[in-house]
LUMLO-695095 format. One record per residue (C-alpha): y, z, x; residue number from 0; residue in one letter. Coordinates in steps of 0.5 Angstrom, whole numbers. Layout:
N
py pz px ketor vomi
Y Z X NUM A;
...
***
This chain:
137
py pz px ketor vomi
-52 -40 11 0 M;
-44 -41 13 1 V;
-40 -44 7 2 C;
-34 -49 8 3 F;
-30 -48 2 4 N;
-23 -47 1 5 E;
-24 -39 -2 6 D;
-20 -37 4 7 I;
-13 -37 4 8 P;
-10 -40 9 9 T;
-6 -34 11 10 R;
-11 -30 13 11 M;
-10 -23 15 12 T;
-11 -22 22 13 P;
-17 -17 23 14 N;
-24 -19 22 15 G;
-24 -26 26 16 L;
-31 -28 30 17 D;
-32 -34 35 18 S;
-38 -35 38 19 I;
-39 -39 45 20 G;
-43 -40 52 21 Y;
-37 -39 54 22 T;
-37 -39 62 23 K;
-37 -33 66 24 Q;
-29 -33 69 25 G;
-25 -39 71 26 A;
-30 -42 74 27 R;
-36 -39 74 28 G;
-43 -42 71 29 P;
-44 -42 63 30 Q;
-47 -35 60 31 S;
-54 -36 59 32 P;
-53 -32 53 33 I;
-49 -33 46 34 L;
-43 -28 46 35 K;
-39 -27 40 36 I;
-32 -24 41 37 A;
-27 -21 35 38 E;
-21 -25 36 39 V;
-14 -24 32 40 T;
-9 -30 28 41 Y;
-4 -32 32 42 I;
3 -35 26 43 D;
4 -42 28 44 A;
11 -41 31 45 N;
8 -35 35 46 T;
3 -39 37 47 C;
8 -45 39 48 K;
11 -40 44 49 S;
5 -38 47 50 R;
3 -44 49 51 L;
10 -47 50 52 L;
11 -41 57 53 S;
4 -46 59 54 H;
3 -52 57 55 N;
8 -56 53 56 A;
3 -62 51 57 N;
-1 -57 48 58 I;
6 -54 44 59 A;
8 -59 42 60 Q;
2 -63 39 61 N;
1 -56 35 62 F;
0 -57 27 63 N;
-1 -51 23 64 G;
-4 -55 18 65 S;
-10 -58 22 66 L;
-11 -52 26 67 Q;
-12 -45 27 68 I;
-8 -41 32 69 C;
-13 -34 35 70 V;
-11 -30 41 71 A;
-18 -28 45 72 Q;
-20 -21 44 73 G;
-21 -15 48 74 N;
-14 -15 51 75 G;
-14 -22 52 76 G;
-20 -23 56 77 R;
-25 -25 51 78 D;
-25 -32 46 79 G;
-27 -38 48 80 A;
-26 -42 54 81 C;
-30 -47 57 82 H;
-36 -49 55 83 G;
-35 -47 48 84 D;
-32 -53 44 85 S;
-35 -55 38 86 G;
-37 -47 36 87 G;
-36 -43 30 88 P;
-29 -40 28 89 L;
-31 -35 22 90 F;
-30 -29 18 91 I;
-35 -26 14 92 I;
-33 -24 6 93 Q;
-39 -20 2 94 N;
-44 -21 6 95 G;
-43 -29 7 96 R;
-40 -33 13 97 A;
-34 -38 12 98 H;
-33 -42 17 99 Q;
-26 -43 18 100 L;
-25 -47 25 101 G;
-28 -51 31 102 V;
-26 -49 38 103 V;
-21 -55 40 104 S;
-18 -54 46 105 H;
-12 -48 50 106 G;
-10 -47 57 107 I;
-14 -49 62 108 R;
-18 -44 66 109 Y;
-17 -38 58 110 C;
-12 -35 62 111 P;
-11 -27 60 112 K;
-8 -27 52 113 G;
-6 -35 52 114 T;
-8 -37 45 115 P;
-14 -43 43 116 I;
-13 -47 38 117 V;
-18 -49 33 118 Y;
-19 -55 28 119 T;
-18 -52 21 120 R;
-24 -52 16 121 V;
-21 -53 11 122 S;
-16 -60 13 123 A;
-24 -63 13 124 F;
-27 -61 6 125 T;
-27 -67 4 126 D;
-29 -71 9 127 W;
-35 -66 11 128 I;
-37 -67 4 129 S;
-36 -73 5 130 Q;
-41 -75 11 131 N;
-46 -69 11 132 I;
-46 -67 4 133 G;
-45 -60 0 134 S;
-50 -55 -3 135 S;
-45 -52 -8 136 G;
***
């Protein structure tokens, strides 16, 4: 079971965040047949905008820290969400339970090494989620 509650602070610690998906192998390679997990690191909004700006001004201008979460790819910038991972989770395990913090939204085309990935912030939409899919408490 995945929790969508707001118990996790919006200012997150940089460690312990994970992302999973069937990301493509390389910039234009085939999608992985194996579900992969990557440990990623939270990036504050100002740092995120600065890093995005060096690659794509439109993405940087549209970043909204209250609705989105920005992370750095793991393993020296080689592991993280890319093409084929949209809609996948960003989560943290606390006290043996998975808490979903985000949903893969977008990043820089072909996911260059070290570029940030932007996730939709789940806590900004918990009311909508509860109204549309319900909640089990």
